[in-house]
N, C-alpha and C positions, 0 to 999 in steps of 0.2 A: 934746933927746935923741930918737933915733929909736925908734919903737915896735918892740919885739923881735918881735912877730908880724906886723908890717906885710907882709913878703914873702909870708907864708902867706895873709894876707887878700887880697893882690893876686892870688895864684894862684887862690884860691877864686873870686874875682870873674871871672877869665878863664875858668875852667872852667864857670861858670854860663852863659857866653855860647856855649859849644860845643854842637853837636848831641848828643843822647842816643846812647849806643852801641847797636848792633844787639842785638836780644834774644838772638841766638845767642852773642854775646860774653859777655853777662851769664850765660847758662846755662853756658857753658864755664868761666867764672871760678868759678861756684858749685861746679863739680865738682872743681876743682883740689885742694883739701885731701884729699879722699878718694882721688882718683886718685894723687896723690903717695905717699900711704901705701900704696896697693896696689902701686905700682911698687917700693916698698921691700921688699915681701914676695916679689918674684919670685925673688930669689936663694935665699930660704928654701925655697920650694916646689919649685924645680927639683931640689933635692937629696933630696927625699922619695921613698921607694920607691913606685913605681907611678904617680907623677905624669905622667911623660913619656908612657907608654902611654895613660893616661886622657885626657891632653890631645890626643893625636893622634886618638883615637877620637871624642871629643866635647869640644871646648874649653870650651864654656859649662858643661856638667855637671861637668867636671873642676875648673874654678875654683870652682863652688859647693860641690863636695865637699871642697875644700881651704880653704874659707873666704874666697874672694876674689870680688869683683864682676866679672862678665863685661863690663866696659866695653871699648869699642874700643881705647883706649890700652893697656890691660892685655893684651888678646888679641894685639895687634900687637907689643908689647914681648916677650911670651913667645914668639911665633913667631920673632922675630929672635934672641932669646937661645938658643932650642933649635936654630935653624938654624946657629948659630955653634959648636955643640959637635961 
């Protein structure tokens, strides 16, 4: 009978032989959960009174005032979203 985790063990062995990922990839992957959550909040904040004017005046401060982190993906997504209106 074949070992049920054999393929996973083979994959793990193959991965151990590959080069380590660049630090930038590791850093980006670590940011994904919070960034995805922030991106989900975009639709909420664009409907709030005063957000658009505050964002145009000072994007980073507007995001902080409305409870979002001013990460590059969030600022870019909001700029795209607001440009489409």
